[in-house]
C-alpha positions in Angstrom: 49.3 97.7 95.9 45.6 97.7 95.3 44.2 94.3 94.1 44.6 94.1 90.3 47.2 96.9 90.2 49.7 96.9 87.4 53.2 98.4 87.2 53.0 102.0 86.1 55.5 104.2 84.1 57.5 106.5 86.3 56.2 109.9 87.1 59.3 110.9 88.9 63.0 110.0 89.0 65.3 110.0 92.1 69.0 110.3 91.3 71.4 109.6 94.2 74.7 111.4 94.5 76.6 109.8 97.4 79.5 112.3 97.8 80.0 114.5 100.9 82.8 116.6 102.3 82.5 114.7 105.6 80.1 112.2 107.3 77.7 113.5 109.9 77.4 111.1 112.9 73.6 110.9 112.7 73.4 110.3 108.9 72.0 106.9 107.6 72.1 107.8 103.9 74.4 106.1 101.4 77.4 108.5 101.6 81.0 108.4 100.4 83.2 111.0 102.2 86.9 111.8 102.7 89.6 110.7 100.2 87.1 108.7 98.1 85.0 111.8 97.5 87.8 114.4 96.8 91.4 114.5 95.8 93.5 112.1 93.7 91.6 109.0 94.9 88.2 110.5 94.3 85.5 108.1 93.0 83.4 110.9 91.4 84.7 110.4 87.9 83.8 106.7 87.8 80.5 107.4 89.5 79.5 110.0 86.9 80.3 107.6 84.0 78.3 104.8 85.7 75.3 106.9 86.6 74.9 108.0 82.9 75.0 104.3 81.9 72.3 103.4 84.5 70.1 106.2 83.3 70.3 104.7 79.8 69.7 101.2 81.0 66.7 102.1 83.1 65.2 104.2 80.3 65.6 101.3 77.8 63.9 99.0 80.3 61.1 101.5 80.7 60.8 101.7 76.9 60.3 97.9 76.7 57.9 97.8 79.6 55.7 100.8 79.1 56.3 101.9 75.5 58.4 104.6 74.0 58.6 108.1 75.5 55.8 110.3 74.4 53.4 107.5 73.7 50.0 107.5 75.3 51.2 105.0 77.9 54.5 106.8 78.8 54.6 110.5 79.4 57.6 112.6 80.4 58.6 112.8 84.1 56.9 115.3 86.3 59.8 115.5 88.7 63.5 114.9 89.0 65.1 114.9 92.4 68.9 114.9 92.8 69.5 113.8 96.4 72.5 112.6 98.5 75.0 113.0 99.8 75.6 116.5 98.6 74.6 116.8 94.9 75.5 120.5 94.8 79.2 119.3 94.8 78.8 118.0 91.3 80.7 120.0 88.6 78.2 122.3 86.9 78.9 120.9 83.5 78.3 117.3 84.7 75.2 118.3 86.5 73.9 119.9 83.3 74.8 116.7 81.3 73.0 114.5 83.8 69.8 116.6 83.6 70.0 116.6 79.9 70.5 112.9 79.7 67.4 112.4 81.9 65.5 114.8 79.7 66.6 112.9 76.6 65.9 109.4 77.9 63.0 109.8 80.3 61.7 113.2 79.3 60.9 116.1 81.5 57.4 117.6 81.2 57.0 121.4 80.7 57.2 123.0 84.1 58.7 119.8 85.7 60.1 120.2 89.2 63.9 119.6 89.2 65.2 119.6 92.8 68.8 119.8 93.8 69.9 119.2 97.4 72.7 121.5 98.7 74.7 121.9 101.8 75.1 125.6 102.7 78.9 125.7 103.3 80.8 128.0 101.0 82.7 125.0 99.6 79.6 122.8 99.4 76.8 124.9 97.9 78.3 124.8 94.4 77.6 127.1 91.5 74.0 128.0 92.0 73.7 130.2 89.0 75.1 127.4 86.9 72.7 124.9 88.5 69.7 127.0 87.5 71.1 127.3 84.0 71.4 123.5 83.9 67.7 123.2 84.7 67.3 123.1 88.5 64.1 124.8 89.5 64.0 123.9 93.2 66.8 124.0 95.8 66.6 122.1 99.1 69.2 123.4 101.6 70.3 121.1 104.4 70.5 123.8 107.2 69.3 121.5 110.0 69.5 124.3 112.6 70.5 127.9 112.7 72.3 127.7 116.0 76.1 127.6 116.1 76.5 125.4 119.1 73.9 122.9 117.9 75.6 122.7 114.4 78.9 121.8 116.1 77.1 119.1 118.2 75.7 117.7 115.0 79.1 117.6 113.3 78.0 120.0 110.6 80.6 122.1 108.8 78.6 125.2 108.0 77.5 128.2 110.1 74.1 130.0 110.4 75.6 132.8 108.3 76.4 130.2 105.6 72.7 129.4 105.4 71.8 133.1 105.0 74.4 133.5 102.3 73.2 130.4 100.4 69.6 131.6 100.4 70.7 135.0 99.1 72.8 133.4 96.4 70.0 131.0 95.4 67.6 133.9 95.0 70.1 135.9 93.1 70.7 132.9 90.8 67.0 132.6 90.0 66.0 129.6 91.9 62.2 129.6 91.7 61.4 127.4 94.7 63.6 127.4 97.8 63.3 124.9 100.7 65.2 124.6 104.0 65.5 121.4 106.0 65.5 121.7 109.8 65.7 119.2 112.6 63.7 119.1 115.9 64.3 117.3 119.2 68.0 118.0 119.1 70.1 116.9 122.0 70.9 119.5 124.6 69.2 122.4 122.7 66.8 124.2 124.9 63.4 125.0 123.5 64.0 128.8 123.4 67.2 128.3 121.4 65.4 126.0 119.0 62.5 128.5 118.6 65.0 131.3 117.9 66.6 129.1 115.2 63.2 128.6 113.7 62.6 132.4 113.7 65.9 132.8 111.8 64.8 130.3 109.2 61.5 132.1 108.8 63.2 135.4 108.4 65.0 134.0 105.3 61.7 134.2 103.4 62.1 130.7 101.8 59.1 129.0 100.1 59.2 125.7 102.0 60.3 124.3 105.3 60.8 120.7 106.2 61.1 120.0 110.0 62.0 116.4 110.9 62.5 115.0 114.4 66.1 113.8 114.7 65.8 110.0 114.4 68.8 108.1 115.6 69.3 104.5 114.4 71.0 102.5 117.1 70.4 99.0 115.7 71.3 97.1 112.5 70.3 98.5 109.2 66.7 97.6 108.2 66.5 99.2 104.7 67.1 96.0 102.8 70.3 97.3 101.1 74.0 96.5 101.8 75.3 99.8 102.9 78.4 99.9 105.1 78.1 99.4 108.8 77.8 102.6 110.9 81.2 103.6 112.3 81.8 102.9 115.9 82.3 106.6 116.7 79.0 107.5 115.1 77.2 104.7 117.1 78.7 106.1 120.3 77.6 109.6 119.3 74.1 108.5 118.7 73.8 106.7 122.0 74.9 109.9 123.8 72.6 112.1 121.7 69.6 109.8 122.2 70.0 110.0 125.9 69.9 113.8 125.6 66.7 113.9 123.6 63.4 114.9 125.3 60.0 113.7 124.1 58.2 116.5 125.9 60.4 119.1 124.4 59.9 117.5 120.9 56.1 117.8 121.4 56.4 121.4 122.6 58.4 122.2 119.4 55.7 120.7 117.2 53.0 122.6 119.0 55.1 125.8 118.4 55.4 125.0 114.7 51.6 124.6 114.5 51.1 128.3 115.5 54.3 130.0 114.4 54.5 128.8 110.8 50.9 129.6 109.8 51.4 133.0 111.2 54.4 133.4 108.9 52.4 132.3 105.8 53.3 128.6 105.8 50.7 125.8 105.7 51.4 122.3 106.7 50.6 119.8 103.9 52.4 116.8 105.4 53.3 115.8 108.9 56.9 117.2 108.6 56.4 119.7 105.7 55.2 123.3 105.4 55.0 125.5 102.3 53.7 128.8 101.0 51.0 128.4 98.3 52.3 126.6 95.2 55.5 125.4 96.8 54.7 121.9 98.2 57.3 119.3 97.1 55.8 117.6 94.0 58.4 114.9 94.1 57.9 113.9 97.7 54.1 114.0 97.2 54.5 111.2 94.7 55.9 109.0 97.4 53.0 109.8 99.8 50.6 109.0 96.9 52.3 105.6 96.2 53.0 106.8 92.7 55.6 105.2 90.4 59.1 106.7 90.9 62.2 105.4 89.2 65.6 105.6 90.9 69.3 105.5 89.9 72.5 105.6 91.8 74.0 103.5 94.6 71.4 102.6 97.3 68.6 104.3 95.4 65.1 102.9 96.0 62.3 102.8 93.3 58.6 101.8 93.2 56.5 101.0 90.2 53.2 100.7 92.0 53.7 96.9 92.4 57.3 96.3 93.3 59.8 98.1 95.4 63.4 97.9 94.1 66.7 99.0 95.4 70.2 99.2 94.1 73.2 97.9 95.9 74.6 100.6 98.2 78.1 99.3 97.7 79.8 101.7 95.3 82.2 99.1 94.0 79.5 96.6 93.1 77.2 99.2 91.7 79.9 100.7 89.5 81.4 97.4 88.4 78.1 96.1 87.0 77.5 99.3 85.0 81.0 99.2 83.6 80.0 95.8 82.1 76.8 97.3 80.6 74.7 95.5 83.2 72.1 96.8 85.6 73.6 97.0 89.1 72.9 94.3 91.8 70.3 95.0 94.4 67.0 93.6 95.5 63.3 93.8 95.1 60.2 93.1 97.1 56.5 93.0 96.2 54.6 95.8 97.8 51.8 95.1 100.2 48.7 93.9 98.4 45.0 93.5 99.2 43.9 94.9 102.5 47.6 95.5 103.6 48.2 97.6 100.5 45.1 99.6 101.1 46.2 100.1 104.7 49.6 101.3 103.6 48.0 103.8 101.2 45.7 105.0 104.0 48.6 105.6 106.4 50.5 107.6 103.7 47.5 109.6 102.8 46.7 110.5 106.4 50.2 112.0 106.7 49.0 114.8 104.4 46.8 117.7 105.4 44.2 116.8 102.7 43.5 113.6 104.7 41.3 110.8 103.4 37.7 110.3 102.4 36.1 109.0 105.6 33.4 106.8 104.0 35.9 105.2 101.7 38.2 104.3 104.6 35.2 102.8 106.4 34.2 100.8 103.3 37.7 99.5 103.1 37.4 98.0 106.5 39.1 100.7 108.7 36.0 102.1 110.3 37.2 101.0 113.8 40.5 102.8 113.5 38.9 105.9 112.1 36.4 106.0 114.9 39.1 105.4 117.5 41.1 108.3 116.0 38.1 110.6 116.1 37.0 109.7 119.7 40.6 110.2 121.0 41.1 113.6 119.2 43.6 112.4 116.6 41.3 112.9 113.6 38.8 115.6 112.8 36.6 116.7 109.9 38.6 118.5 107.1 38.0 122.2 107.4 36.9 122.6 103.7 35.6 119.2 102.8 33.1 117.6 105.2 33.5 114.2 103.5 37.2 113.9 104.5 39.0 113.6 107.8 42.6 114.8 108.7 45.0 114.5 111.6 44.6 117.1 114.4 47.7 118.5 116.0 47.3 115.8 118.7 47.0 113.3 115.8 50.3 114.5 114.3 52.0 114.1 117.7 50.6 110.6 118.2 50.2 109.5 114.6 52.1 106.2 115.2 49.3 105.2 117.6 46.7 105.6 114.9 48.8 104.1 112.1 49.5 101.0 114.2 45.7 100.4 114.4 45.5 100.7 110.6 48.5 98.8 109.5 
């Protein structure tokens, strides 16, 4: 935080839905799969009852802390993000009820961005028309790659054709902003095959593309929550996959993105995110701006501008507390303050294409890091604002080198 910062009312809300058809071996999110997700032993009914209670409890706490909804000090949410897991698996009527409950207790501003994550499999994408009618304005499709062999390697259940069908269904349903998630630096996928996958994604004509390098956690969990240990089979898969990754190929892929996506009408606005005009993720931008974002659901992480808070990732513990009318267990940690807080904000801001005001960064004590970035080709003057600096392509490739000198 900045010195003197005070907790701020939430501008966005993250709602975690943990259920998936199956568990992908690279996934580190809080996920419930298999019999606990579907069938006679499904936990979804209990989860849905509990999540409604948590929405109420968190909203009541916000009322007490920041004032009642609609007052000068507490405005309706700008964004709602339903992530997972696979939120598109929610029954349409329950999805609609959740969005309406958020609207009633936290408010949703006119034109609010309401994002639903979806897997593209025919039995995973859900009722997209019903989702739009429930209030969803933005769909984020977890395609990962449009190459059949690579999808099998990743343990994904869908096919490239499923991605095509989901995009078509979303457009037909009236989704106003459509995003596709892709992965880079995939094990054993040659550059040409990866580039062909990217071309297939571009041909879909979606509004937004997120392209993240595949990150494989091989050590103990460092998120601060109490999620279950990674299964031994997934650990073994990650070890094999990590050995098959190629840093040079990953750099070549980013360089290709830098030329291919602008030519197709997408501008990068954050290190891993590209959008057509007007379609940048407003919810994710709140995180990069260190804005206040509330969170509900098992394992969900929140930030009020001063304190980071997280819920227990243990579904039993999370649900049991809410059944008793209590907030779920979890943890909290004061955010970085003073110079460290300014450094954190600077790093997050530099992830974005708009960059930072150079003189302000120098005044805050980071002149040496800025000068180092400029002299080594990692930072350059912003193309439309001479007072700002932004990452170059080299800077995006080597951003951790610069960020380490700041933080």
